[in-house]
C-alpha positions as CSV (number, residue, x, y, z in Angstrom):
1,M,112.8,106.7,110.0
2,A,112.2,104.8,113.4
3,V,113.3,100.9,114.6
4,V,110.3,98.7,113.6
5,N,109.5,97.7,117.3
6,E,106.5,99.7,117.4
7,G,103.9,101.8,115.3
8,T,102.7,101.3,111.7
9,G,106.0,99.2,110.8
10,V,105.6,96.7,113.6
11,E,104.9,93.9,110.7
12,A,108.5,94.5,109.4
13,R,109.9,93.2,112.4
14,I,112.5,90.1,112.7
15,P,114.0,89.0,116.0
16,G,117.5,89.7,116.1
17,L,117.9,92.3,113.3
18,D,117.5,95.8,113.9
19,I,115.2,97.3,110.8
20,A,114.5,101.0,110.7
21,G,111.6,101.8,108.5
22,K,108.7,104.0,107.4
23,T,105.2,103.0,106.3
24,G,103.2,105.1,103.8
25,T,100.1,105.1,102.2
26,A,99.4,107.1,99.1
27,Q,96.0,107.7,98.0
28,T,94.5,107.8,94.8
29,V,92.0,109.6,93.0
30,A,88.5,107.7,92.5
31,N,87.4,107.9,89.0
32,S,84.4,105.3,89.7
33,R,83.0,103.7,93.1
34,A,85.1,100.6,92.3
35,D,88.2,102.6,92.3
36,R,87.7,104.2,96.0
37,G,89.4,102.6,98.9
38,Q,92.6,101.4,96.4
39,D,95.4,103.6,97.9
40,H,98.9,102.5,97.3
41,A,100.8,101.0,99.8
42,W,104.4,101.3,100.7
43,F,107.5,100.6,103.2
44,A,111.0,101.9,102.9
45,A,113.5,100.2,105.3
46,F,117.5,99.8,105.9
47,A,118.9,97.3,108.0
48,P,120.7,96.5,110.4
49,V,120.2,100.2,112.0
50,R,123.6,100.5,113.4
51,D,125.7,99.6,110.4
52,P,123.3,99.4,107.1
53,E,123.7,96.9,104.3
54,V,120.7,96.5,102.7
55,V,117.8,99.0,101.8
56,V,114.3,97.7,100.7
57,V,111.6,99.6,99.2
58,V,108.1,97.7,98.5
59,L,105.4,99.8,96.6
60,V,102.2,97.5,96.3
61,E,99.9,99.6,94.0
62,R,96.3,99.7,94.9
63,G,97.3,97.4,98.1
64,G,95.8,99.5,100.8
65,K,97.8,100.5,103.7
66,G,101.7,100.5,104.1
67,G,102.0,98.9,107.5
68,Q,99.6,96.0,106.5
69,V,100.5,95.3,103.2
70,A,103.8,96.6,102.3
71,A,105.8,96.0,105.3
72,P,105.2,92.2,105.5
73,I,106.7,92.0,102.1
74,A,110.0,94.0,103.1
75,R,110.3,91.6,106.4
76,K,110.1,88.6,104.1
77,I,112.9,90.5,101.5
78,L,115.1,90.9,104.6
79,N,114.6,87.7,106.2
80,A,115.7,86.0,103.1
81,I,118.5,88.2,102.7
82,F,120.2,88.1,106.2
83,F,118.8,84.9,107.3
84,E,118.4,82.5,104.1
85,K,121.5,83.8,102.8
86,V,120.0,84.9,99.6
87,A,122.5,87.2,97.3
88,A,121.7,90.9,97.2
89,V,121.8,92.3,94.1
90,E,124.1,95.2,93.7
91,I,123.7,97.6,91.0
92,A,126.8,99.6,89.8
93,G,126.1,103.3,89.8
């Protein structure tokens, strides 16, 4: 993972918050012409980079490219957690 200041993860960038992230596009099998180009978009991130508190993974089925579709969704989630003070959900293991 790399800090999202450049590359395909740049759409997740939030000024004032260092985010590490990785984009991805999972290709699907096209069973018909309508299914062509319907790849799954994903983005995985954690923040802040130096002392991680939050992990976010976004998967958009048939969404297209991860950097264009999933990274902006992750940005909205991270912005809500760190700057809008929305509580993160902790799952007991």
